[in-house]
C-alpha positions in Angstrom: 16.9 -20.3 5.9 15.6 -17.4 5.9 13.7 -16.0 8.9 11.0 -13.2 8.0 8.5 -11.2 9.8 5.6 -8.6 8.3 3.6 -6.9 10.6 0.0 -6.7 8.6 0.2 -10.0 6.5 -3.8 -11.5 7.2 -5.5 -9.1 3.9 -5.0 -7.2 1.1 -0.9 -6.8 -0.6 0.2 -7.5 2.9 -1.5 -11.6 2.5 -0.2 -11.7 -0.9 3.5 -11.3 0.2 2.8 -14.2 3.2 1.7 -16.6 0.1 4.8 -15.4 -2.2 7.7 -15.9 1.3 5.8 -19.1 1.7 6.6 -20.3 -1.6 10.2 -20.5 -0.9 11.4 -23.5 1.0 14.0 -21.9 2.7 12.2 -19.2 4.2 10.7 -19.1 7.8 7.4 -16.7 7.9 6.2 -14.9 11.0 3.0 -12.7 10.9 2.1 -10.3 13.4 -1.3 -9.4 13.9 -3.9 -8.4 16.5 -5.3 -11.8 15.6 -8.4 -10.5 14.7 -8.4 -11.5 11.1 -8.6 -15.2 9.7 -5.1 -15.5 7.5 -5.8 -19.1 6.4 -2.4 -20.3 6.3 -3.0 -22.8 9.3 0.8 -24.4 9.9 2.3 -22.9 7.2 2.9 -19.5 9.4 4.0 -18.5 12.9 1.8 -16.1 14.3 2.6 -13.5 17.1 -0.9 -11.7 17.7 -0.1 -8.8 19.8 -0.9 -5.1 19.2 1.6 -3.3 17.8 1.2 0.4 19.4 1.6 -1.4 22.5 5.4 -1.6 22.5 6.0 -3.8 26.2 3.9 -6.5 24.4 5.6 -6.3 20.6 8.4 -6.0 22.5 8.0 -9.1 24.7 6.4 -10.8 21.6 9.6 -10.1 18.7 11.6 -11.0 21.7 15.8 -11.5 20.9 14.7 -13.3 17.5 17.2 -12.9 14.6 14.8 -11.4 11.6 16.5 -11.5 7.6 13.9 -9.2 7.1 11.3 -7.7 8.9 8.1 -5.6 6.5 6.4 -3.7 8.7 2.8 -2.8 6.7 1.3 -1.0 9.6 3.4 2.2 11.2 1.1 5.3 10.6 2.8 7.0 13.5 6.3 8.2 14.6 5.8 6.7 17.8 5.4 3.4 16.6 8.5 3.7 14.4 10.6 5.3 17.3 9.7 2.1 19.5 10.2 -0.4 16.3 14.1 1.0 15.9 14.1 0.5 19.3 12.7 -2.8 19.9 14.9 -4.3 16.4 18.0 -2.5 16.4 19.9 -5.5 16.9 17.8 -8.0 15.2 16.2 -6.6 12.3 19.5 -7.4 9.3 17.1 -5.0 7.3 13.7 -3.4 7.6 10.7 -2.7 4.9 8.9 0.0 5.2 5.3 0.2 3.4 4.5 4.0 3.6 2.5 6.4 0.5 2.4 8.6 -2.4 0.5 10.2 0.6 4.0 11.5 2.0 3.7 13.5 -1.3 1.6 16.7 -1.5 -0.6 16.8 -5.7 0.9 18.6 -8.6 1.0 18.7 -11.5 4.7 17.8 -12.1 5.8 14.0 -11.7 6.6 12.7 -8.0 10.3 11.8 -7.7 11.8 10.6 -4.2 13.9 13.6 -3.4 10.8 15.9 -3.5 9.5 14.4 0.2 13.3 14.1 2.0 12.4 12.4 5.8 16.0 13.1 6.4 15.4 17.0 6.1 11.9 16.9 7.8 11.2 18.4 11.6 10.8 15.2 13.4 7.9 15.4 16.2 6.5 12.1 17.9 3.0 11.3 18.9 0.5 8.2 18.5 -1.2 7.7 14.9 -4.8 9.5 16.4 -2.6 12.4 16.6 -1.6 13.0 13.2 -3.2 12.8 9.3 -2.4 9.7 7.5 0.0 11.5 6.0 2.2 13.3 8.5 2.0 10.2 10.0 3.4 8.4 7.3 5.8 11.2 6.3 7.5 11.0 10.6 7.3 8.1 10.4 9.5 7.7 7.3 11.3 10.3 9.0 11.8 8.6 12.0 13.0 4.4 10.5 15.3 6.6 7.9 17.4 8.5 10.7 18.4 5.5 13.2 21.4 3.9 11.9 21.0 0.7 13.8 19.4 -1.7 11.1 18.9 -0.5 7.0 15.3 0.4 6.8 13.7 1.0 2.6 10.4 3.3 3.0 8.0 1.7 -0.1 6.2 4.3 -1.3 3.1 3.0 -2.9 0.0 4.7 -5.0 -3.7 3.9 -4.2 -3.6 -0.4 -4.7 -6.5 -2.3 -6.7 -7.4 -5.9 -6.8 -10.2 -7.8 -6.3 -9.8 -8.8 -3.4 -8.9 -4.3 -1.9 -10.9 -4.7 1.3 -11.1 -0.5 0.7 -13.2 -1.1 -2.3 -12.4 2.0 -3.7 -12.9 1.2 -7.7 -15.7 -1.4 -7.2 -17.3 2.5 -5.3 -17.4 3.6 -8.9 -18.5 0.7 -11.3 -21.4 0.3 -8.5 -22.3 4.5 -8.7 -21.6 4.1 -12.5 -24.4 0.8 -12.8 -27.0 2.5 -11.1 -27.6 6.1 -12.6 -25.3 8.0 -9.3 -23.8 10.8 -9.8 -19.9 10.7 -8.9 -17.6 13.4 -6.9 -14.9 14.8 -9.1 -13.1 18.0 -9.1 -10.8 17.1 -12.0 -11.3 14.8 -14.8 -7.6 15.2 -16.5 -5.8 15.0 -12.6 -3.3 12.0 -13.6 -2.3 9.0 -10.6 -0.8 6.4 -9.9 -1.8 2.5 -9.1 -0.1 -0.4 -8.3 -1.8 -4.1 -8.3 -2.0 -6.3 -4.8 -0.2 -8.9 -6.4 2.7 -6.2 -7.9 3.0 -4.4 -4.4 3.4 -8.1 -3.2 5.9 -9.1 -5.4 7.7 -5.6 -5.0 8.0 -6.1 -1.5 9.4 -9.6 -2.0 12.0 -8.3 -4.4 13.7 -5.3 -2.3 13.5 -8.0 0.4 16.7 -9.3 -1.4 17.5 -5.9 -2.8 20.3 -3.9 -1.0 18.3 -0.1 -1.9 17.5 2.5 1.3 16.0 5.3 1.8 12.5 5.8 -0.5 11.7 3.9 -3.0 9.0 4.6 -5.0 7.0 1.7 -6.4 3.8 1.5 -8.7 2.8 0.4 -12.5 4.3 2.0 -15.3 1.7 5.0 -16.7 -0.9 6.8 -15.6 -4.5 7.5 -15.8 -6.2 10.3 -15.5 -10.3 9.7 -13.3 -11.5 10.3 -16.4 -9.7 7.5 -18.1 -11.3 5.6 -15.1 -14.9 6.2 -16.1 -14.4 6.0 -19.3 -13.4 2.4 -19.3 -15.2 1.8 -16.4 -18.5 3.0 -19.4 -16.9 0.4 -21.6 -17.0 -2.9 -19.1 -20.7 -1.8 -18.1 -22.5 0.1 -21.2 -22.9 2.6 -19.3 -22.2 6.5 -19.1 -21.1 7.9 -15.7 -22.9 10.9 -14.4 -19.6 13.0 -13.5 -20.2 16.4 -11.6 -18.1 18.8 -9.7 -19.6 18.9 -7.0 -21.9 16.6 -5.3 -22.5 14.7 -1.6 -20.0 13.3 0.6 -21.0 10.2 0.5 -21.0 10.2 -3.9 -17.6 12.1 -4.2 -14.6 10.0 -5.6 -12.0 8.0 -3.8 -9.6 9.0 -6.5 -11.5 12.7 -6.8 -8.0 14.6 -6.6 -7.8 18.1 -7.6 -4.2 18.0 -8.9 -2.5 15.3 -10.6 -0.5 12.7 -7.9 2.0 9.9 -9.9 5.3 9.2 -9.1 8.7 8.3 -11.3 10.3 5.2 -10.4 13.8 5.2 -12.0 15.3 3.8 -8.8 13.6 0.5 -8.7 13.4 0.4 -12.5 17.4 1.0 -12.6 17.5 -2.1 -9.4 16.3 -4.2 -11.8 12.6 -4.0 -10.8 10.1 -4.6 -13.9 6.9 -2.7 -13.0 3.6 -4.3 -14.9 1.9 -1.9 -17.1 -1.0 0.4 -15.7 -2.7 0.1 -19.8 -2.5 -3.5 -20.1 -4.2 -4.1 -16.4 -6.3 -1.8 -15.4 -8.7 -2.3 -18.0 -9.0 -6.1 -17.5 -9.5 -5.8 -13.3 -12.6 -3.3 -14.7 -14.2 -6.4 -16.6 -13.7 -8.7 -13.6 -15.0 -6.4 -11.0 -18.0 -5.6 -13.4 -18.5 -9.9 -14.2 -18.2 -10.0 -10.3 -20.6 -7.2 -9.6 -22.9 -9.1 -12.2 -23.3 -12.4 -10.5 -23.5 -11.7 -7.5 -26.7 -9.7 -8.8 -28.0 -12.0 -10.6 -27.9 -14.1 -7.6 -29.6 -12.3 -5.1 -32.2 -12.1 -7.7 
C-alpha cells in the first residue's frame, strides 16, 4: 500500500492530482491544508488541517508517519522548505516540490534546467513575506535540493490553465475581448509556455513513480505568442482584441511579458513522459471558456 501526502490538494491541479491518486486501489491519500476549502473527497482521503507555515503544528500533524511520496504544492519560502527538510528527514521516501517557470528570468532563448542552478545559488532564509514569488521559489528549491535526507524533484511549471483555474488569467483576456476593453501587451511576439491543469496533475502523478531528481521542466509541447493567444480568442468570440502597449493596471495582460519565457522539456521527455500538444488543446479550452461565459451571460439576462 502506497502512502501519499499532498500539501495543498483542495483546488486546481492539486485537487486533480488527488483525484488521480485515488484511482489507485493500493494508495492511501492524506491531504494537508488549512481546512478552509471544501474538497469534496468525503471519506476517500485522510485530512490534516494545519497551516504549513506553523512549523510546530506541521510537525505534530504529520508525526512519524512514513510517506512513500510527499507532494508539496504550497511551499513559497526558504523557511517553509527548511522546516519540511527537518520534519520529513526520516519519514519521506521521495519529495516532489511544485516550483515554477518563474525561477528563470525571461529571455529570447529556450530555458533549460541548468539555466537556474539551485545548487550554486546563494542561500538565504526567511518567511514568504520577505521575498518575491520568484525569489521564494528559487530559495525553496535551493534548500530542498541541497538537503540529503530524501530525494527531491522540483517541478518547474509554467502558467497552468484550465476551466478550473481560480486565477482566471485566460478568462481575463476573453472578458476583455468580448467587452471591447483594451488589453495591455508590451510585446505581442513574446513566446510563452503553458500546461493544462489535468496534464500538470498527470505529470506530478507520473513523477511520483519516476527516479528523476533535481529540477524538471514540465510544459505542453510548443509555444504561443501573446498575439497568437489574442488571435485565437478573436476567432472564438468573433471580436478583435484591442491591443495597446500601455494601459491602466486593471487592463494589463497577465500574460504581458516583455521577453519570451518558454521551457525545454527534454529531461522529462527522455524519461518517458508524453506531453500534450499546446496547439491542439489551447483553442479547445478557449472555445469552452467562451461557451461557458456566453451561457452565463445569457442566464443572467
